[in-house]
N, C-alpha and C positions, 0 to 999 in steps of 0.2 A: 561397401563404402566407396565413394567416388575418389578417384586419384586427386582431384582438385582440392580435397579437404586435408591433405597431408602437408603440413608446413612446419619448418624447423626454425626456431629462434635461438641465436647464440649471443651471449653477452660475456665479453672478456673483461674481468676485473683485475685488480691488483693482486688478489689472492686466489680467487676461484674463477673458473669459467663455467657459466651457467647455461644449460641447454634445456629447451622446452620443445617437445614434439607434439603438435596439435593434430589430433585425429578426429576431425569433426567436433563432436561435443566432449571428447575425452582428450586427455593429454598425458604424456610420460615426460618426466623431468629428471635431471641429474646435475650434480655439481662435481667437477673435477678440478684438480689443482692447475692453475695457470702455468704453462711452460714458458717462462720468461725468455729463454734463449731463442725459441722458435714458437711464437704464439699459435701459429696455424696447426702445430702438432697437437696441442691440447684440444683445439676445436675439432679436428678430424677424429681423434681418439674418442672424445666425448660423443660425437655424432654417431660413431659406430656403436657405442655403448647403448645410447637410447634407442637407436634403430633395432638393435638386437633385442632389447627389452620389449619393444613393441611387436617384434616378429615380422618386420618388413625390411626391404632392401633399399639401399640408396637410390636405386632407379625409380622407386615409388614416390620420391620426394617431388612435390610440385613447386615449392618455394623455400628459399633460405633467406632470412632476414638477420642482419648481423650488426652488432655494435661493438666497438673496440676502444680501448684506452691507448692504442699504439701511438697515435699522433700526439696525444697529450704527454705520454711518457717520453717520447723522443724530444719534445720541447723541454720538459722538466729536467731530464737527464743530460741534455745537450748531446744527443746521439743522432742528430739529423745529418743532412748532407752538407758538404762544404759549399757554402752559398755565397754568391756575390750580389751586391746591390748596384744597380745602374740608375743614376738620378740626375736631376738638372744641375748644371754647373753652379757651384757655390752652396749646394745643399747636402753634401755628403755626410755632414755631422748632425743633421736633424734627428737621425735615429738615436744618437747618443745624448743629444741635448734633451730630448724627450719633453717633459712638461716644464722643466727648469725648477719647479718648486720641490721642496723636500717633503717626503711622505712622513718622516719622523723629524719634526722641526728642531728638537732639542737634543737629538742623539748625535754626538760628534763622531761616533764610529759607524754611522749609517752607511750601508753599502747598497748601491743601486744594482739591479740585475744587469749583467754584462749583455750588450747587444748580441743578437744571434750572428750578425756579420761583423767581424773585426774591421778596424779602420783600413788596413791594407787591401781589403777586398771590397771597399766601397768606392765606386768609380763615378766620375762626372762626365757628362757630354754637353756641348753647347746646344741649347734649345730653350725656348721660353714661351709659355702660353699664359695669357692674362686670366684673371678671375672670371671673366665673362666668356672665355673660350677663344678669344681673338689671339691669333698667332703673332707674337711680338718678335720672335727670332726663330727662323726655320731650323729644323733638326739638321745638325752637321752629320750627314750620313757617312762621310769618310772617317770621321772620328769614331763612329759606332763600328765600322769595319775594322779599324785598328784595335779597338777595344775587344772585339770578338776574338781576335788572335791572342790577345793578352789573357783573356779568360781561359782559353785552352792551355796556354803555358802555365797558368796558375793552378791547373788541375781542378777547376771549378766543376761541381756536380749539379748545381741548380742556380738559376738566375732570377732575381726579382727586379722588375723595371718599374720605377715609380717617379714620374715626372710631375712637376708642379701644375696643379689645376687640371690634371688629366681627366677628372670626373666631368669636366665641362667639354673637353675636346680630347678624344683618345687617339687622334691620328698619329702623333709622334710615338706614342708607346707601341702601337701596332706595327709601325714601320721599323722601329728598333728591334722588335721581336723577329720580324721577317729577316733582318740582316743578321742578327745573332744566331738565328736558327740554321744558317748556312754552316756553322761550325759546331753548334751545340743543339741537341734534339729539342724541338719546340715543346715536347711533353714535359720538360723540366724547366720551362720558362714561364714565370707568372707575371702578369701585368696588372697594375693596380686598378685600371679602368674596368677590368673584368672581376677581379677578386673583391674589391671594395670601392666602388665608384661613389665615394662620399667626401664631403668637405672634412677638413682637419687633417693636415699633412702628416703629423706624427702617427696618429692611429692608422691612417691609410697605409703608410709605409710599413709600420709594424705588422699589420695584418698580412700584407703582401709578402713580406720577408718570411713570416712564420709559415705561410702557405708554401712558399718555395722550399723552405728548410725541410719540410716533411714530404714533399712531392715524391722524391725517389724512394724513400722508406715505404710510404704507403703503396706506391705503384708496385714495388717488388713484393710486398706482403700480399696485396690483393691478387696479384698474378699467381703466387704460390698457393693461395687459398683456393682460387678458382680451379687451378690445375689439380689440387688435392681432391676436391669434390668430383672432378671429372675422372680421376684415377679410381675413386671408389665406385664409379658407375652412375653418378648423378648428373643429370642434364638440367636440373632446376635452376632458374635464374637466381642470381645473388643480388639482393638489395641491401642498402646501408641506411641505418638510422642516423639522423642528423641531430645536432644540439638543439634545434628548434622543436624536436618531437615529431618531425615528419620523416618520411622515407624517400630516398632518392636512388637513382640508378648507379651502377658501379662506374659508368663512364663519367658521370658528374662528380662522384666521390674522388675519382682519380684526378680530376682537374682542380677541385677545391677541397682537398682533405682537411683544411682548417675548419670546415663546417662540421667535422665529426668529433671535435675535441670533447664535448660533453654528451656523447651519444648514449652511453649506458644510463647515466642519471636521467636523461630526458625520457628514455623509455619507461623508467619507473614512474615519472610524473604522468605519462600517458595512461599507464595502468591505474594509477590513483584516481585520475579523472573518470575513467570508466567505472570504477568501484563507487565513486561519489554519486554518479548518475544512477547506478543500480540501487543505491540505498537512500536516494532523496536527500543528499547532503549538499547544502548550498555553500557552506563555509568549511573548508577542509585544510588540514595541515599534512602534507605528504612527508613522511619520515622514512628515509632509506638508509639503513646502516649495514654495511657489508664488512669485508675483511680489512679494508684500508681506510675508508672514509665514511662519513655520514653526510647525507644531503637532505636539506629541508626546503620545501617549496610551499608557497601559499596558493590555494585554489579557491576562487570566489565565483559564484554563479556559473560553475562548471567551466571556468577558464583559468588555467595556470598563469601566474605572472610572467610577462614576456619582457625581453630586453634585447638591445643590439650592442651591448658592451660586455666584455668578459675579460678577466685577467688570468693569465697562465703563469705558473712558476713564481709566485710571490716570494721576494727575498725575505720579507717578514710575513709569515703565512696568513695572518688575519688582518693585515694592515692594507687598506685600500690604497692603490697607487704604487705599490711596491713590486708589481709584476709586469709581465709583457701584455700590453693591451691588444685585444683583437676586436674588431667590429664585425660581428656575425649575428644572425638570428639565433637566439638562445632562450631557453626557458630559464627565467630568473630564479636562481636558487643560491642558498648559502651552503658552502662545502667545508666541512670541518675534518681535520685529521684525527678522527675518532672512530675507529673500526675495531673489529675483533682482534686484528693483528697489531693494533697500536701499542707501542712499547712503553712500559711504565718504568720510572726510575725516581731517584730523589735529587733535589737540587742542593746548592751550597747551604741553604738555610734549613735543610732537613725536611722539606716539603715534598709530598708525592707529586710528580708530574706525569702526564700521559700524552704521548704523541708529540708532534704530528707524524714522526717517522713510524713506519710499520715494518713488521717482520716479514710481511708478504707471504708468498707460498714457499719460498726457499730462503732461509731455513724454516721460516714459520714460527709460530709460538713454541715455547719449550715443550708443551704437551704433545706436539706433533711427533717428537722423537726424530727430527730431521736435522739436528745439529744446533737448533736454537737454544740459547742460554739465557736470554733476557725475558723477563716476565711480560705478558701482554694482557689485554682485556679478556681474551679467551681463557687464559690461565686463571685469572681471577674468577670468571664465571664458573669454571670447572670446580675450583676449590670451594666455592660457596654452595655447590650442589645444584646449580641451575642447569648443568649439562649432564647427559648420560655419556660416560666415557666410551661406551660400546656402540652408541647410536649416532655419533657425530657424522655429518655430511652423508646421511643415508647409509651409515655403517662402513663407508669406504676408508675412514680414518679412525684408528683406535687412539684415544687420548690417554696420556699418562698423568694421573694426579700427582704421583711422586715427583715427576720432572717439574710440574708446575709449582709444587710446594718448595722444591729446592731453589728454583729461580726466584720466587718471591722472598723466601727466607734470606738468600744471599744479597739480593739487590735492594730490597725494601725493608724487611723486618729487622735485619741486623743493624740498620742505620737509624731507624726511628723508634725502636724499642717496643714495637707491637708484635703480637703473634701473627702467623701467616693468615688466619681467618680475618682478623681486623684489618690487616694490610690489604687483603684482597677486597674487602668491603670498601676501604678507602679508594682503591683504584676504580671500582665501579661507580662510586658516588662522584668522584672527580670527573670521570668521562661523561657521566650523565649531566652534571652541572655545566660542563663545557658546552654540551649540545643545547641545554636549556638557555644559556646566556646568548648563544648564537641565534637561536630561534627568536628570542625577545628582541634583539637588536635588528634582525632582518625584518620583523613585523613593523617595528617603529619606523625604519628607513623607508618602508613602502606605505606609510600612513595607515597601517592595519593594526588590529589587536587580536588577542587570542580568545576572547570571550565568545562562547557559543560554537567553537570549532570542534570538529571531530578529527582525531589523528588517524591517518591511514598508514600503518607501519608495515614495512616489508624489508627484504634483505635478510641474509642469514642471521645477523645479530640483533636486528631491531625488535623482534617479538619478545626478546628477553628483557630489554631495557625500556620498552614503550610505556608501560604503566607507570613506572617511576618517573620517567620524563614528563608524562602527562600531568602527574601530581605536582611536579615542580613548576610547570608553566600555567597551571590552572585550567587544564583541559579535563573534562570529566568523562569523555567517551573515546575509546580506542577501537579501531577495526583492523583485524588481521586478515587480509584477503586469502582466498584459496591460492596455493602455490606461492606463498609469501617469500619463501626462501630463494626463489628465482623470479621475483616480481618484475624486474626490469625486462627480462627476456619475454615474459607474458605481454608486457607493454609493447614490445616490438611488433607483435602480431596484431595489435589493436591500432597501430599508428597508420595514418593515411599517407599515400604518395603525395608529396607537396614540394613547393619551391617558393622562395621569396626573392624579389628583385627590389633594389633600392636605387634611388636617384636623388642627387642634391640639386635643388632649384630654390634658391632663397627668394622668398616672395612675401612682401608686406600685404596684409589684408586690406590696406588702403588702396593698393594697386592690384588687387586680386582679379584674375581673369579666369572664370570658370571653364571656358572652352579650352584654354591652354592646359589647365590641369587635367581635364578629361582626355585630351590628346596624349598627355604624358602617361596617364594610367593605361590607355589603350596600347601604347607601345610596350609598356611593362608587362601587360597581360599577354601579349604575343610572345615575349621572351620566356615568361614563366610557363606558358602552355606548351612551348616546344620541348621543355624538359619533362613536365608532368605527364604529357601524353605518351612518352616512351614507356613509362611504367603503368599507366592507366589509360589505355587508348580509347575506351568508350565510357569511362566513369562520369557520373554527374559531378561537377566541380563547384567548390565554394570559394568565393573571392572575398578577400578582406583588404581594405585600403586604410593605411595609417599615415598621418602627418606628424612629424616631430616639430613641435612649435614652442615658442618662447615669447616673452615680452622683449621688445627691442632693447638691446643693450645687455641682456642676460647672456651668460656663457653656456648654459645647459638647457636642453629641451625636454618637454614632456610628451608622452606618447598619446596621441589623440585619434580615435577612430573617426574616419571621414564619413559624415552622413551623406546619403544620396543627394539631398538638397544642395550640398556644397558644390555640385557639378552643374547646377542649373542657374538660371539668371538670378542675381541677388544672392549667390551662394556664400559670399563673404560673411553675411550675418549668421548663417547656419554654422559655418566653421568656427566663427568667433564664439558662439554659444557653446559649441562642443569643447573648445579649448578651455573656456572658463569653468565648465563643469568638472573637467579633469583637474585643473589647477586648484579649484576650491577643495576637491576631495583630498588632494595631496597636502596642501599647505594651509587649509582652513581660511583662506581669503583670496580675493582677486585684487588687481590694481586698476582702478578706474582711470580712464582717459589716457592710458599708455598704449602705444602702438603694438600690435601683435604681428609676428611674422612666422611663416613656415620655413624650415631650413631643408629638411629631407623628407622624401615620400617613399613609402614602401607598399608593395602589392604582394600578398601571399595568395597562392592558388593551391588548393588541396582537394583530394577526393572528399566528397561530402560524407561525413561520418554519421552513422545512426547510433546515437548513444542508447544504451539499454533502458527500458522502462523501469520505473521504481517497483521493487518487489514489496509485497505486503508482508508484515511481520508474521512469523509462524505462531501457531497455537502453543501455549505453554505445556510443557511435558514434565513428568516427575524427574527429580534429580537422578543422574546416572550413578551406578556403582563404580568407584575407582578401580583401576587395575593394580594398584599398589600404593605404597607410600615411600617418600624419600625425605630425609632430613636435609633442610637447606636454610640459608639465612634469608629472612624476608627483607627485601630492599626498602620497604616503607617503614617498618618498625625497627629494623636493625637487630632483631633477635632471631635465634634459631627456632624453626618450627618444623612440624611434620606435614609435608605438603602431599595432597592426593595427586596421583598420576592418572592421566587419561590419554587414550589414543584418539587423535582427532577424527580419524575415519570411522570410529565407532560411536561418536556422539550424534544424537538425534537433534534436529532443529527444535529450538525452544526449550531444551533441557538445561537448567541452570547449573553452572559449575562455580561454586563460591571459592574465593581465595582463602588460604594459600593453596595453589594448585599449579601443576605443570601439564600443559597439553602438548603432546609430542607428535611429530610427523617426520618424514624422511629428511627434509633439508633444513629444518629449524625446530625450535621448541618455543612455546609461548608461556611466559611466566605470568600467573595471575596472583598478585600479592594480596595480603590481608587488606580488607576494606574495598575490595573489588569483586564483582561477580561477572562471569563470562557465560555466553550462550552462542550456539550456532544459529545463524539465520537461514532463510530459505535458499539463498545462493551458496551456502556453505562457508560463508565468512564468519570468523570469530568476532563477536561484539563484546567488548569489555567495558563495563560501566562502574563508576565509582559509587560506592554505597556509604562511605564514611569519610 
């Protein structure tokens, strides 16, 4: 086996750290508990574990691809750096004024998220640039020099510089950074014209502040992780997965850590895309349920939904507008506080509630025996017979049904008058309905429906809940990929090296100049290629151009792919037709005789990915003999049944497994309820189809 075939993927989640070691056509995987106090320790311990299982040394590694929740957690838990904001005189409070409107209009107790930078650390300097980039007031450099001294006195650890209209003219921001860098390292100074060179002052400021806030945290972590692998004897390059589903270099990740906030879930969507191609699925629903959250993504025509807007740390978890907005390339997904570790309790009306808070890895669910006393979804799954107490997480964790029973009895059953089995069933039904509701809303918001979709389910908890979720949302086919328990980590190794550049240039189609747009894209291509070529020096590259467009007077834009004809003579007609096609698909109509304008332009550059060819279905085989039976509560009928047990690695392609049944493997178990039948296809994926 060649050394170039040995690659390690690591995904740090809220509860587990997943590792997948690819050895050519084979892989070794493992799940270890996330070490919250020092995340790199869990990564390095897990790496040693899978390398030992494979019988190779760290020196044999050729590549390490990593995704982490560290930046996200620092923002949610407010554990980032002491950050200052430097802005144009008169605009220090824009960060706190935000959108002005209320996300909960009638809630008199509504609380907005506190700004990451408190008012005493928000500073102003005299300067002013007009919306067209013209300098109205030169930067007062002496004021910046005095401010730099003040920042040192205040013990500032990171600085965000965000001047008005710097997306049109960045000269003042760059000069301010040069002056401040005489007193504070430039590596912890973020300027908005590099982090988010887009129109809309509040989002640009919020994104730049969030980037600065996590700069020292991520730099320190990545340095410790790099050194840890070196100490193990590995010289493999370390690459990072971004929220867009692409991979970038560690140097870029250090400069723009805000682009890593949804790295783990993005890897899962990449894996789901590959599986969809392999199985000829045009309309898919990616369902990733881990220990802390569940993530749902729509994939149409082998393209996941994309966005440039994301909210972190929502004050009201499911309410749009209640979080910290960041404008970054991201795979558009809905994230729900519904994972195996989500805590169940009752409210004042005696109703069961689940999440959004999670028991995490420490203390974890009550069944873990690590000090947790509150019941979780995992505890409910265990009591219902869906989990093997001795085979959880590859046998690394023994689960205690007695501890789960006690937690559910004391917290749920004693308050609502149901026995522990019915209480546990209530927990699983509620968490599944929460996910189903989120999936329905997400589809409607994107102008999509569930009809004809195949659910691709992965993550440690998803295969247990996928069939029941599919039944609730009207999906009749579920696919559980190979390595589903560590699906996001598999996706990391399928993701391309990529980078996206954005520019704001407001342009009416009545005044559209194709040559100017072509020159703009050419300069963006140069910037993107300078990043991509570091990680992919000789790869064939794929370029995608997007315009964010609207009818004149509207406040929000739609994402429009720019056709090649738009860069040629008469290109305004081609771009107008592309805009109306997207607008019609989203809103069911267009508005005649109204001027159309483009606001922002993006260019993404990525290694050209070769998606796998579609596999032919296997020939039908006789039904296999089960390895045993287990009493469990069937989620679709709500009654106790005797379910057949099968080991996934012993099933032959094409052999039907009728429900109720449980298919077991190292990192997860797949529940096949009554009314469903499962079979392994040629690629080794489990295909579950509804029969009733």
